[in-house]
C-alpha positions as CSV (number, residue, x, y, z in Angstrom):
1,M,12.7,-4.1,-1.9
2,T,13.5,-6.4,-4.7
3,G,16.3,-8.8,-3.9
4,G,17.6,-7.1,-0.7
5,T,16.4,-5.3,2.4
6,A,16.0,-1.7,1.0
7,E,13.0,0.4,2.0
8,P,10.4,0.1,-0.8
9,D,8.9,3.3,-2.4
10,W,5.6,4.0,-0.6
11,F,2.8,6.2,-2.0
12,K,-0.7,7.3,-1.1
13,S,-3.6,7.6,-3.2
14,S,-4.5,10.9,-5.0
15,Y,-7.7,10.8,-3.0
16,S,-5.8,11.2,0.2
17,G,-6.4,14.1,2.3
18,S,-3.7,16.7,2.9
19,Q,-3.6,15.9,6.6
20,G,-2.0,12.4,6.2
21,D,-3.6,11.0,9.2
22,S,-6.4,8.8,7.6
23,C,-4.7,7.1,5.0
24,V,-2.9,3.8,3.6
25,E,0.3,3.8,1.7
26,V,1.4,1.1,-0.7
27,A,4.6,0.0,-2.1
28,I,4.4,-2.6,-5.1
29,V,7.3,-4.9,-5.3
30,D,8.1,-7.9,-7.3
31,A,6.6,-10.4,-5.0
32,A,3.5,-8.4,-3.5
33,V,1.9,-5.2,-2.8
34,H,2.7,-3.8,0.8
35,V,0.1,-1.8,2.6
36,R,0.6,0.4,5.7
37,D,-1.1,3.0,7.9
38,S,0.5,6.3,6.8
39,G,-0.5,7.7,10.3
40,N,1.6,5.0,11.8
41,V,4.3,3.5,9.8
42,A,6.0,1.8,12.6
43,R,2.6,-0.3,13.1
44,P,3.0,-3.9,11.2
45,G,1.2,-3.7,7.9
46,F,0.3,-6.5,5.7
47,A,1.3,-7.8,2.0
48,V,-0.9,-9.2,-0.6
49,G,-0.3,-10.9,-4.0
50,H,-0.7,-8.9,-7.2
51,D,-3.9,-10.8,-8.1
52,G,-5.7,-10.1,-4.8
53,W,-4.6,-6.4,-4.9
54,G,-6.0,-6.2,-8.4
55,Q,-9.3,-7.8,-7.3
56,F,-9.5,-5.4,-4.4
57,V,-8.9,-2.2,-6.5
58,R,-11.7,-3.4,-9.2
59,F,-14.1,-4.0,-6.2
60,A,-13.2,-0.7,-4.5
61,A,-13.6,1.1,-8.1
62,E,-17.2,-0.2,-8.4
63,R,-18.5,1.3,-5.3
């Protein structure tokens, strides 16, 4: 997704279940981290800056 309209490389957490219906996927690109519902990829997702994503991951790791 860098510099064009190509689809980014999406991935799920290794903690995701095998059913794949209740997970989120992320795609890390130059400008942001994109997040979407893996059970409904046609539904609009959102993007957050790298700093914000890092803060979220650190917060989640503490829980």
